[in-house]
N, C-alpha and C positions, 0 to 999 in steps of 0.2 A: 294863630296865634301861638300854640303851644311848640312851634319849630322858630318861632322870635326869642321866644322865654329858653327855651332848651339853648338856641344858640348863643344868647346871651350870659346863661350861666360859662357855658363851654370858654367863652372868651374871655372871664372873667377869671376860672379858673386859672385858664393857660397865663395870665396875666400874673395873678397869684404866685402862680409854679417858677415862671420867670424870674422874680424880686426874689422869693426863696433860692434858687441856684443862685443866682449870684452873691444870695449872702453868703453861702456855703463857700462859694469859690472865695468869698476873701478870707473867710475864716482859716481855709485849707492855705492861704497863701499866709497870715500872720503865722500858724502853727508851722511850716515850712520857716520860716527865720527863727522861729525860736529853737525849731528842733538844731536848728546848725550851730547855735549858740551853747546848747546843751551837749551836743558831740565836739563841737570843740573842747569844753570844760571836763568832759570824759576824756578826753586823749591826754590832756594837762594833769587829770589824776591818776592815770596808767601810768604817764612818765614820772611823777614822782613815786608811783608805786614801785617798779621796776628800777629805776635808776636811784632811787633817793632824793631826800630833800635838796642837799647842797649838789650832787649833782644836773639836777633838773634843772636848779636856779643858775649852776655855770653856765649849761646849754641855752637856757634861755636868753641868760645875757647876750652870749655871741650870738644867735641868730634874731635878735630885736636891738643887736648895738647898744647895749647899755654901760 
C-alpha cells in the first residue's frame, strides 16, 4: 500500500515537473525573441552614436531603400 502511494506521488511529481519544464522552455523562447529586438535597437543606437544622426539616417535610407 505504501509503495502504491509512493509510486503515485512520484508519477504526479514527474508530471508536474514536465509541465513546469515546458513552461520554462516557452519563457526562454519568448525571451530570445525579445532579446533579438533589443539587440537590433542597440545596434541602431551604436550606429547613431558613432556616425551621428544625419549619417545614420542616410545609411538607414540606403539600406531599406527609403
